[in-house]
C-alpha positions in Angstrom: 35.6 -11.2 -1.5 31.8 -11.2 -0.9 29.5 -8.3 -1.2 27.2 -8.3 1.9 25.4 -5.1 0.9 21.7 -5.3 -0.2 21.1 -4.1 -3.7 19.5 -0.7 -3.6 16.2 -0.1 -5.4 15.4 3.4 -6.7 12.4 4.8 -5.0 9.8 6.4 -7.3 9.6 10.1 -6.4 6.2 10.4 -7.9 4.8 8.2 -5.2 6.1 10.7 -2.6 4.8 13.8 -4.5 1.4 12.3 -5.2 1.1 10.9 -1.7 1.6 14.3 -0.2 -0.6 16.0 -2.7 -3.5 13.6 -2.4 -3.3 13.5 1.4 -3.2 17.2 1.7 -6.0 17.8 -0.8 -8.2 15.1 0.8 -7.5 16.5 4.3 -8.5 20.0 3.1 -11.7 18.6 1.7 -12.5 16.7 4.9 -11.8 19.8 6.9 -14.1 21.9 4.7 -16.8 19.2 4.9 -16.7 19.1 8.6 -17.0 22.9 9.0 -19.7 23.6 6.4 -23.4 23.6 7.0 -24.5 21.7 4.0 -22.4 19.4 1.9 -23.0 16.4 -0.3 -22.1 12.8 0.5 -20.2 12.3 -2.8 -17.7 15.0 -1.7 -17.1 13.3 1.6 -16.6 9.9 -0.2 -14.2 11.6 -2.7 -12.2 13.2 0.1 -11.8 10.0 2.0 -10.7 8.3 -1.2 -8.1 11.0 -1.8 -6.7 10.5 1.7 -6.7 6.8 1.3 -4.9 7.0 -2.1 -2.4 9.4 -0.6 -1.6 7.1 2.3 -1.2 4.2 -0.1 1.2 6.2 -2.3 3.2 7.2 0.8 3.3 3.6 1.9 4.6 2.5 -1.5 7.3 5.1 -1.3 8.5 4.3 2.3 8.0 0.5 2.2 11.1 -1.5 2.6 11.7 -3.7 -0.4 
């Protein structure tokens, strides 16, 4: 009798939680930056970095291993 099932790997729930949190916070900061009169460039770079990190964490969570 052979086992044809793939071994399941446990997904890290922190990747999902942090991915949603970073993407949400970064999106909020980008929205705030686009609708304000005067903002700094560092805040824009930081917001883009948060969105990028959130997308990367979500990719790590949903990636097929």
